[in-house]
N, C-alpha and C positions, 0 to 999 in steps of 0.2 A: 753831754752824758747831763747836764742839773734836768736840763727840755726833758729826754724822754724819763727820767724820774720823777716827775711835777708831774704828767702826763699817765703812769701810774697813778702816782698818790691821788690822786685827781681821777681817772680809771678807781680802782680801794673804795675810793668813799663812794665814792656812786653805789658800787660789791653794796655794802655798806649797808647803807640808806635802801637798794630795791630787798638783801637779805633781812634787816628788820619788819614788812608787812608779809613774806612767807611765811606762812603755819605749816606745821606737819601733817603726812597724813593722818594722824589718827585724829588729829583737833578736826581736820578737814571732813571726817568720815562722820567724825561727831555728830557735828553741825548739821549735817547731811541726813541722819540719820535724827533727829529733831524738826526739823523741817520738812520732812516723809512722815514721821508722829502729829504735828500741824498740818497740816495733809487730812492726814485719817484723823483727828478732832474736826476738823471745818463739810469732810464729804460727808462724816455721818449725822453734824450735827443742820446743813442743808433737809437731809433723807428728811433728818426729822421732822424740818419747816416746811418740805415738803408736803410730806403726810399731815400732816393738819393742819394745812390751808389747803389739799384735797374735802378731809374731809372740814373743813369749814364752812367751801363753799355746801359740799353733800347739804348742809344742815340748811343752811338759808333757803337750799333750791325748794326741796324739803318745805322748811316755811313758809317760803314764796307759793309752791301748789299750796299748802294745806290755809295761804293768808286767800287766795281767790278762795276756796270750796266755800270759805267761809261766808265770802264777800253777798256770792250768789245765792249760797243759804239766807244769807238774809236778804237779798231781797225777794226774795217767794216767802216770804215771812210778812216781808211787807204788804207787799200785792194779796195773800190772803187776809189777811187779816184789817187792812186796811183799807185796798180798793175793790176787794169782791163786795163786800157787806155792803160799802155809802153803791156798791153797781140796784147792787137787791136793791134795794133804800125805793135807792130813781127808781125804777124796773115798777115796785110796787107805788109808790105812786102817780107815779105811768097810769102801770094800768090802773088800779084805783080813779084815778079827771077820770076817766075817759068810761069807767066806770057808772059813774055818776051820775055826764053827764044827763038830760032829758031827752030823750025820743023822738 
């Protein structure tokens, strides 16, 4: 009989320890609602970040295209402003040297 009482006391102590870890249904639902709110906020933040990233990528692509167009314009300017007059000068010098030589 005393062994049965000791077993029962041990089982009751174990059960009491487990009951200390149990929460009510209301507390559980409140925790679940808070978790869902945090998830919704994270989804909203992620959507915002994704949109900002796409806009940034578009701006970078546009800037690269503009830079490439600017570099092409600069090359054309260099050719037209420096190389073409130099070629014309050399051509005139060559023609002048051929025209002044004795027959």
